[in-house]
Structure formats: C-alpha cells, structure tokens
C-alpha positions in Angstrom: 55.1 107.8 64.0 53.5 111.3 64.2 55.5 114.3 64.3 56.0 115.8 67.7 56.8 119.3 66.7 52.9 120.4 67.4 52.5 122.5 70.2 49.2 123.8 71.8 48.5 127.8 71.1 50.7 129.7 73.3 52.7 126.8 74.9 56.0 127.5 72.9 56.3 130.4 75.3 56.6 127.9 78.1 59.7 126.4 79.1 60.4 122.7 77.9 62.7 120.1 79.7 66.2 120.7 80.5 69.3 118.4 80.3 72.5 118.6 82.1 75.4 116.1 81.5 72.8 113.9 80.0 70.2 114.0 82.9 66.9 115.7 82.8 66.2 118.4 85.5 63.2 119.9 87.1 62.2 123.4 86.4 62.8 124.3 90.1 66.1 122.8 91.9 65.3 119.8 93.9 67.6 119.2 96.7 69.5 115.9 96.4 69.5 113.3 99.2 72.9 112.5 100.4 74.2 108.9 100.9 73.3 108.9 104.8 70.0 110.4 104.3 69.3 107.7 101.6 70.3 104.7 103.6 68.5 105.9 106.5 65.3 106.2 104.5 65.8 102.7 103.2 66.7 101.3 106.6 63.5 102.8 108.2 61.3 101.5 105.2 63.0 97.8 105.9 62.8 97.6 109.7 60.9 100.5 111.2 57.7 100.4 109.4 54.7 102.3 111.5 51.5 100.6 112.1 49.0 99.9 109.5 51.0 100.7 106.4 49.2 97.6 104.9 45.4 96.6 105.2 44.5 93.2 106.9 41.2 93.0 105.7 40.2 92.8 102.0 40.4 96.0 99.6 36.7 96.1 98.0 36.8 95.7 94.3 34.2 95.9 91.9 35.2 93.1 89.2 34.8 94.3 85.5 34.3 92.3 82.3 34.9 93.5 78.6 31.1 93.5 78.1 30.5 96.0 80.8 33.2 98.3 79.6 31.9 98.1 75.8 28.5 99.0 77.2 29.6 101.8 79.3 28.7 105.4 78.5 31.4 107.6 77.2 33.3 109.9 80.0 33.3 106.7 82.1 36.5 106.3 84.3 37.5 103.3 86.2 40.1 103.3 88.8 42.1 100.0 88.5 44.7 100.6 91.0 47.5 102.9 92.1 47.7 105.1 89.1 46.3 102.9 86.7 43.0 104.6 85.2 40.9 103.3 82.5 39.0 105.9 80.7 36.3 105.7 77.7 36.4 108.6 75.5 34.7 108.7 71.9 33.8 105.0 72.4 37.7 104.1 73.0 39.6 103.0 75.7 42.7 104.9 77.4 44.7 103.6 80.2 47.2 105.7 82.6 50.3 104.2 84.0 49.2 100.4 83.6 50.5 98.2 86.5 49.0 94.8 86.8 51.9 93.0 88.4 51.7 91.4 91.8 54.6 93.7 93.0 55.9 97.2 91.8 59.7 95.7 91.6 62.3 94.9 89.1 61.4 91.2 90.5 58.4 89.4 91.6 59.6 87.7 94.4 60.5 91.0 96.8 59.4 94.4 96.7 55.9 96.3 97.6 53.1 93.6 96.8 49.7 94.6 95.9 46.6 95.0 98.5 44.1 93.8 95.9 44.0 92.4 92.5 43.0 94.4 89.4 39.4 94.7 88.7 39.9 93.1 85.3 42.5 91.1 83.7 45.0 92.2 81.1 43.3 89.4 78.9 39.9 90.6 79.2 40.6 94.4 78.5 39.3 95.6 75.5 41.3 97.1 72.5 43.1 100.3 73.9 43.6 103.5 71.9 46.4 104.7 73.7 48.3 103.7 76.9 49.5 107.0 78.8 52.8 106.9 80.7 53.9 109.5 83.3 57.6 108.2 83.7 59.7 105.1 84.3 59.4 104.1 87.9 58.3 100.6 88.5 54.9 101.3 90.2 54.3 103.2 86.9 55.6 101.5 84.1 55.3 97.7 84.3 57.6 95.6 81.9 55.3 92.6 81.6 52.2 94.7 81.3 53.4 96.8 78.5 54.5 93.6 76.7 51.3 92.2 77.2 49.5 95.4 76.0 51.2 96.1 73.0 49.4 93.8 70.6 46.3 95.4 71.8 47.3 99.2 71.9 47.4 101.6 68.8 50.1 103.8 70.4 51.6 104.6 73.7 52.3 108.1 74.8 55.4 108.9 76.7 57.6 111.5 78.0 61.0 111.6 76.2 63.2 108.6 76.6 60.6 106.4 77.8 59.4 105.4 74.5 63.1 104.4 73.9 62.8 101.5 76.7 59.4 100.6 75.5 61.1 100.2 72.0 63.9 98.1 73.4 61.5 96.0 75.2 60.0 95.0 71.7 57.1 97.5 71.3 57.0 98.6 67.6 58.2 101.7 67.2 55.6 103.0 65.1 53.4 102.8 68.1 55.5 105.0 70.2 55.1 108.8 70.6 57.5 110.3 72.7 56.9 114.1 73.7 58.4 116.9 75.8 57.0 119.1 78.2 54.3 121.4 76.6 54.4 119.1 73.3 51.0 117.8 72.1 49.7 114.8 70.0 46.2 113.8 68.8 45.0 110.5 68.8 41.5 109.6 67.6 40.4 113.3 67.8 41.8 113.7 71.4 44.4 116.0 72.0 47.1 115.1 74.7 49.9 117.4 75.9 52.7 116.5 78.1 53.0 118.9 80.7 55.8 119.3 83.4 55.8 117.5 86.8 58.5 117.7 89.5 59.8 114.3 89.9 62.7 112.0 89.1 63.3 109.0 87.0 65.0 105.8 86.9 65.2 101.8 87.0 68.5 100.9 87.9 71.7 102.3 89.8 73.0 104.3 86.9 70.3 105.5 84.9 68.9 108.2 87.4 66.9 111.1 85.1 68.1 109.4 82.0 64.4 109.7 80.7 61.9 112.6 81.3 58.7 112.4 83.8 55.5 114.2 82.9 51.8 115.1 83.7 49.3 115.0 81.0 46.5 117.2 79.6 43.8 115.4 77.8 41.4 117.3 75.7 38.2 115.7 74.2 36.3 118.3 72.7 35.1 120.6 75.7 36.0 117.8 78.3 39.2 118.1 80.1 41.1 115.8 82.1 44.3 116.0 84.0 46.7 113.4 84.8 49.2 114.4 87.6 51.9 111.1 87.3 54.0 111.3 90.3 55.1 115.1 91.3 56.0 117.6 94.2 54.2 120.3 94.5 55.3 123.4 92.3 54.3 126.6 90.6 54.0 124.5 87.1 50.2 123.4 88.3 49.2 127.4 87.9 50.8 127.5 84.5 49.0 124.4 83.3 45.7 125.7 84.7 46.2 128.9 83.0 47.2 127.3 79.8 44.2 124.6 79.7 42.1 124.9 82.6 39.5 124.7 83.9 39.8 120.9 84.2 36.3 118.7 84.5 38.7 116.0 86.1 41.9 115.9 87.9 43.5 112.6 88.8 45.9 113.6 91.6 48.6 112.0 93.3 47.5 111.6 96.9 49.8 109.0 98.7 53.2 107.8 99.3 54.3 111.1 100.7 56.7 111.4 103.5 58.5 114.6 105.1 61.8 112.6 104.0 61.1 113.3 100.2 59.1 116.6 100.1 60.0 117.7 96.6 58.9 114.6 94.5 55.4 113.6 96.2 52.7 115.8 97.4 51.3 116.0 101.1 47.3 116.1 100.7 47.2 119.9 101.4 49.6 120.3 98.6 47.3 117.8 96.3 44.2 119.9 96.8 46.0 123.3 96.3 47.3 121.8 92.8 43.7 121.0 92.0 42.6 124.4 92.7 45.5 125.9 90.8 44.6 123.5 87.8 41.1 124.9 88.0 39.7 121.5 88.7 36.2 120.9 88.9 35.9 117.0 90.1 39.3 115.8 92.1 40.0 111.8 91.9 42.7 111.1 94.1 45.1 108.1 93.1 48.5 106.6 93.9 47.2 105.2 97.0 45.4 102.0 98.1 47.5 99.4 96.1 50.9 99.5 97.4 52.8 100.4 100.4 55.3 102.7 99.3 55.7 105.2 102.4 55.5 105.4 106.1 51.8 106.5 106.6 48.9 104.2 107.4 47.6 102.9 104.1 44.0 104.9 104.6 45.6 108.1 105.6 45.6 109.7 102.2 41.9 109.2 101.8 41.2 110.6 105.3 43.1 113.5 104.8 42.1 114.5 101.2 38.3 113.8 102.0 38.5 116.2 105.3 40.6 118.8 103.3 38.2 118.9 100.4 35.0 119.0 102.5 36.7 121.7 104.2 37.0 123.8 101.1 33.8 122.4 99.4 35.7 120.8 96.7 33.9 118.2 94.7 35.8 114.8 95.5 35.0 111.5 94.3 36.4 108.2 95.9 35.2 105.3 93.9 36.0 101.8 95.1 38.6 99.9 92.6 36.6 98.9 89.2 33.5 101.2 90.3 32.4 103.5 87.5 32.6 107.3 87.6 31.1 109.3 84.9 31.6 113.0 84.4 28.2 113.3 82.9 26.7 112.1 86.2 29.3 112.3 88.8 28.9 111.1 92.3 31.0 111.3 95.4 31.6 107.7 96.0 31.8 106.5 99.5 34.5 106.2 102.3 34.7 102.5 101.5 38.3 102.2 103.3 36.7 102.9 106.7 35.2 99.4 106.6 38.5 97.5 105.8 40.5 96.1 108.8 43.9 97.4 109.3 47.0 95.4 110.5 47.8 96.3 113.8 51.3 95.6 113.8 54.4 96.6 111.8 54.5 94.7 108.3 56.3 91.9 107.9 59.7 92.0 105.6 58.4 89.8 103.2 55.4 92.2 102.3 58.2 95.0 101.1 
C-alpha cells in the first residue's frame, strides 16, 4: 500500500478532516435535521412525489464495447450514469463511483430504480487502473459492482474509512489507498488528491459519518480534472481552485437537490458558482438522469444548469450516456432530454 503522508505543495497549510466522538465533521457546521423533519421528508418522498420525477420514455444510451474503448483516444470521458464516469488517460482507464446495480439501495427489490441500463456491462469493461470513490452512500458505493471490479482493478482510491468497508467486503488490502482531505497519491503517473466536500456518510442506521466523504483532483501532466462527488456549496471550492486550478474539466453534482436539504446538495446556481470558483473550463453535470432521488422533475437539473451556463457564457457539455467527450476536441453535446417522454402522474411506490 502506498504511503499516504505525501501532500501536494502547500496543501499542509489547509485543514484536514475532523472527527468528534468517532464521527467526521464538515469544516462548516451543517444543521442537523430533527426527527419530525426527517420523517416528513421520507413521507413526502414516498407518498407525495410531484409529476415527472421519472421519465416515461427511454433515456438515449449509446452502447459501448471494449473494442471501442481501447481504440478511443486519450482524454476521452464517458458518462455511464449518475456519478459513474469512465476516463481514458495515459492509455489506461479510471472510473468514478461505479454503480451498475438496478437500484441504488441496500436491497434490489426496493429503492430508487435505474432509468436506463449502463452503456457497457461490468464484464465488457476493460481493466481499470483505479476506481475513485467519493463516499459510501448506495448511489455511489455499490457492493456487488465493487466485488465484480476487484479482480480487474489495480487500486481503489477512497476517503478515510471507506477503504475499510471495501476490505471487509473482500477487496485485497494492498489494492486500497485511503486518503484524508488534501492528501495525495500517484497511480500510473497521475496524481490524485482527495479534497474536501460538504456532505455526510452512512449505509445504515448506526454508522452515520463514521467514514469520510471527499471530492477529487486528478492531475495528468498539464491536464486537470475535478470530480465533485456529493456536496453542498461551500467556500472549499475557492480553496481547491486556488490550490489546483484552473481545471480543464469539472464533473459537478447537478441533481437530487431540494430546499429541505440545502447543505448537502447544490442547487444548479450553486453548481455553476462552484465551477467558477474552481476556475473550470468545461462543465459536465453529473448526479442526474439515472435515479429518482428528489422531488424535482427528472429533466429539471439539465434545463436549469444549461440555461445558467448559457447566461454566463460557461462552456458546458451534456453528452448522452455512453457518448464520448474528448478534452482535446470538446463539444457541447445536445439537449437530448427534450426528446424523452415524461410521466404525467406521480411515480408509483414500486419505482421508489
């Protein structure tokens, strides 16, 4: 296992994670939801879903094969769904928060169900140099996906504590590298730095915030990529931008937001501001279009972030699932979601 003591130049002046009574904390205090509000949120999610939180028509997916990926040029980026992004850098493959399960849930008979199938199967994926994980929530850390990827993955990069979960599942310990905020490690010539985010963690009733959450900086020579993971808006984006920006591409959470949880997910206006804080060049919105995790229309994150980016003359790309985006020849993509038929009634309970 590589040493985790190495830090990027100057990053040791920045605050690492904090633990209080065995639980990790955000740098900025985040208001805890009371029991009454939490129950109300769950009740509304189950029984008062508004219209159009799930598509009725098929989400367009461009199928991928191993041969296509092997032939793709470096600096190719493929969105596979939700926050799962496959990157080709230095003739090797890297993937963020891989979730290939039918549902983002501890069980596969209930919970948020996929809108579309992944553009490529786990079996067809080429060997992976690294899996980059942001935190342990079910829509980002998928047990069965991790186990199936373990044999074809050189290493797993995780925030503190998440790697312990992987090892308990059977991933060899020598494949796991766990990092604190502002710690870095190198894999196949690419530098990865775990940077702060504002979120929370937990996979059960009694493990809240026992593992850390993080965003990630990827430094491939002169190419710089940022992966937000899940986060609310906070001043950490400016610090990351000052330390590592400008970024050629930001993979930014844009979806599953709601006024009832403002501190842990960003509204589209905040996503755009975070991209600006990071000194981003191209913005690729993620965390949308695959699972129903909030009360907004499934297409709303795309509509809002696209309009905001156009108003500010921000370069934004919205590729279809499986469609290649290349940093050497970037293209904006198309508003593909406008052609997808939407449900005109509340979603049934068995789709939640």
